[in-house]
C-alpha positions in Angstrom: -39.3 1.2 -5.7 -39.7 4.6 -4.2 -39.2 5.0 -0.5 -37.3 1.7 -0.2 -34.0 2.0 1.6 -31.3 -0.5 0.5 -28.3 -1.3 2.7 -25.0 -2.7 1.5 -23.2 -4.7 4.1 -19.5 -5.4 3.6 -17.8 -7.9 5.8 -14.0 -7.8 5.6 -12.0 -10.6 7.1 -9.0 -9.5 9.2 -7.0 -12.2 7.4 -7.9 -10.8 4.0 -6.9 -7.2 4.9 -3.7 -8.3 6.5 -2.8 -10.3 3.4 -3.5 -7.4 1.0 -1.9 -4.9 3.3 1.3 -6.8 3.3 1.2 -7.1 -0.5 0.6 -3.4 -0.9 3.5 -2.6 1.4 5.7 -4.9 -0.6 4.8 -3.2 -3.9 5.5 0.2 -2.4 8.9 -0.9 -1.0 9.8 -2.4 -4.3 9.0 0.8 -6.2 10.7 3.2 -3.8 13.4 5.4 -5.4 16.7 5.9 -3.7 17.4 9.3 -2.1 20.7 11.0 -2.9 23.1 10.8 0.0 21.5 7.8 1.6 23.3 4.5 1.3 21.5 2.0 3.6 17.8 1.1 3.3 15.6 0.9 5.2 16.7 3.5 7.8 15.1 5.6 10.5 15.4 8.8 8.6 13.9 8.0 5.1 12.6 4.4 5.4 12.8 2.7 2.0 13.3 5.9 0.0 11.0 8.2 -2.0 7.5 6.9 -2.9 7.1 6.3 -6.6 3.7 4.9 -7.4 4.5 4.5 -11.1 7.3 2.0 -10.2 5.4 0.4 -7.4 2.2 -0.8 -9.1 2.4 -3.6 -11.7 0.4 -2.4 -14.7 
């Protein structure tokens, strides 16, 4: 079908993105590694620790 333009429309519910966003944040928090010298988490300086994607995502 030459000359035909196809459009893909994606509608994302704000409720869906909010739900998945919270889930992703929870995974990243769970997998964060402690930083040497820090004793309380979360804190204003380092948040929840160092990002570790390997520990964060359930595979």
